[in-house]
C-alpha positions as CSV (number, residue, x, y, z in Angstrom):
1,X,287.0,60.8,192.1
2,X,284.7,61.6,189.3
3,X,281.6,59.4,188.6
4,X,281.0,58.0,185.0
5,X,277.6,56.8,185.6
6,X,275.2,55.3,188.0
7,X,276.5,51.3,188.7
8,X,275.1,48.8,190.4
9,X,275.4,46.3,193.3
10,X,274.3,42.9,194.8
11,X,272.8,44.3,197.3
12,X,270.8,47.0,195.0
13,X,269.5,44.1,192.8
14,X,266.6,41.5,193.7
15,X,265.4,39.0,191.6
16,X,262.1,37.8,192.0
17,X,260.8,34.6,190.9
18,X,258.9,34.3,188.3
19,X,257.9,33.5,184.4
20,X,260.2,35.1,182.1
21,X,259.9,35.5,177.9
22,X,263.1,35.8,178.1
23,X,265.4,32.2,177.1
24,X,268.6,32.0,178.8
25,X,270.3,31.6,175.5
26,X,269.0,34.3,174.2
27,X,270.5,36.9,176.7
28,X,273.8,38.4,176.7
29,X,276.1,38.8,179.5
30,X,279.1,40.3,177.7
31,X,281.1,43.1,179.2
32,X,284.0,45.3,178.2
33,X,286.7,45.5,181.3
34,X,289.0,48.1,178.9
35,X,288.7,49.4,175.5
36,X,290.3,46.5,174.3
37,X,289.5,43.6,176.5
38,X,285.6,41.9,176.5
39,X,284.6,39.6,178.6
40,X,281.7,36.9,177.7
41,X,280.8,37.2,181.6
42,X,280.9,40.1,184.3
43,X,283.1,38.0,187.1
44,X,286.4,39.4,187.3
45,X,288.2,38.1,190.8
46,X,289.9,39.6,193.5
47,X,293.6,39.5,193.7
48,X,293.6,38.0,197.1
49,X,295.4,35.1,198.6
50,X,293.1,33.0,199.2
51,X,290.8,33.6,196.0
52,X,292.9,33.5,192.6
53,X,295.4,31.6,191.3
54,X,296.4,30.0,188.5
55,X,293.4,27.3,189.0
56,X,291.3,30.0,189.3
57,X,292.4,32.1,186.3
58,X,291.5,29.3,184.5
59,X,288.4,27.9,184.9
60,X,287.4,32.2,185.2
61,X,288.6,32.3,181.8
62,X,287.1,29.5,180.6
63,X,283.4,30.6,181.2
64,X,284.5,34.4,180.1
65,X,285.5,35.9,182.9
66,X,288.8,36.8,184.3
67,X,290.7,35.9,187.5
68,X,293.4,38.7,188.9
69,X,296.9,36.9,190.3
70,X,297.2,37.8,193.5
71,X,301.1,39.5,194.2
72,X,301.7,37.3,198.1
73,X,304.0,35.2,196.9
74,X,307.6,35.6,194.9
75,X,308.6,36.9,191.6
76,X,309.6,33.3,190.6
77,X,306.5,32.1,192.1
78,X,304.0,35.0,190.4
79,X,305.6,34.3,187.2
80,X,304.8,30.6,187.0
81,X,301.1,31.3,188.1
82,X,301.2,33.3,184.9
83,X,302.7,30.8,182.8
84,X,300.7,27.8,183.7
85,X,297.4,30.2,182.8
86,X,299.2,31.4,179.9
87,X,300.3,27.8,178.4
88,X,296.5,26.6,179.1
89,X,294.4,27.1,176.3
90,X,290.9,24.9,176.3
91,X,292.3,21.6,178.2
92,X,295.5,21.5,175.8
93,X,298.3,22.3,177.2
94,X,300.8,24.3,174.6
95,X,304.6,23.3,175.0
96,X,303.8,20.5,177.6
97,X,307.0,19.0,179.3
98,X,308.4,15.8,177.9
99,X,309.9,12.5,179.0
100,X,312.5,9.8,177.4
101,X,311.3,6.4,177.2
102,X,314.2,5.4,179.3
103,X,313.1,8.0,182.8
104,X,312.9,6.0,186.0
105,X,309.5,5.8,187.3
106,X,311.2,7.5,190.4
107,X,312.7,10.2,187.9
108,X,308.9,10.8,186.7
109,X,306.9,11.0,190.0
110,X,309.7,13.3,191.4
111,X,308.8,15.5,188.1
112,X,305.1,15.1,188.1
113,X,305.3,16.3,192.0
114,X,307.5,18.8,191.6
115,X,305.2,20.7,188.8
116,X,301.5,19.2,190.1
117,X,300.9,17.4,187.0
118,X,299.1,14.0,186.3
119,X,300.0,13.1,182.9
120,X,303.5,13.2,181.0
121,X,303.9,12.1,177.3
122,X,306.7,10.1,176.3
123,X,308.7,11.4,173.1
124,X,311.5,10.0,171.6
125,X,313.3,13.1,169.7
126,X,310.2,15.4,168.3
127,X,307.7,11.4,167.8
128,X,305.3,11.0,170.5
129,X,305.5,7.1,171.4
130,X,303.4,7.0,174.4
131,X,301.7,8.9,177.6
132,X,302.4,7.8,181.5
133,X,299.7,8.7,183.9
134,X,299.1,9.1,187.3
135,X,296.9,5.9,186.7
136,X,299.9,4.5,185.4
137,X,303.0,5.6,188.0
138,X,299.9,5.1,191.0
139,X,300.7,1.6,192.6
140,X,303.9,1.3,191.2
141,X,306.1,0.0,193.6
142,X,309.5,-1.0,190.7
143,X,311.1,2.9,190.5
144,X,314.1,2.0,189.0
145,X,312.8,0.4,185.9
146,X,312.5,2.9,182.5
147,X,309.1,4.3,182.0
148,X,308.2,2.7,179.0
149,X,307.5,-0.7,181.0
150,X,304.8,1.2,182.3
151,X,303.4,3.7,179.8
152,X,300.6,3.7,177.7
153,X,301.9,3.1,174.4
154,X,301.1,5.4,171.2
155,X,299.2,2.8,169.2
156,X,296.7,1.8,172.6
157,X,296.4,6.1,172.8
158,X,292.7,7.0,171.8
159,X,292.9,10.7,170.3
160,X,291.0,13.5,168.2
């Protein structure tokens, strides 16, 4: 193995608390992972089943790092984890799962449980007519009624 340059580990560095004229906002922690990939913070998570899955990879990406999703799962589960990370962009889910207004509350509960999501846009064709969230579903006992009876209608939604 060839050593390209000297590197340091956490044990090699000791930061002594003291006054500094350098402000945190003036410091860049950017580093290159590869020739084409730059990280805003030098943090990469381990590809271990007790460490990195989709949620941590998303959190690290939001801060400028990168998460390596472990392979100790089926190919289908691994693909789902990768898809979860790729679909997430600054809190906006690309290509979200949607439901129709006539769908039963029972079916919506099954869907939210299966996909581990807390809110679903309610659409008619291509038009959003409302949203149903876990707050709407939490105490609902009439599971056979259509979701349109409990959703927050579009007119009452606050959007940006």
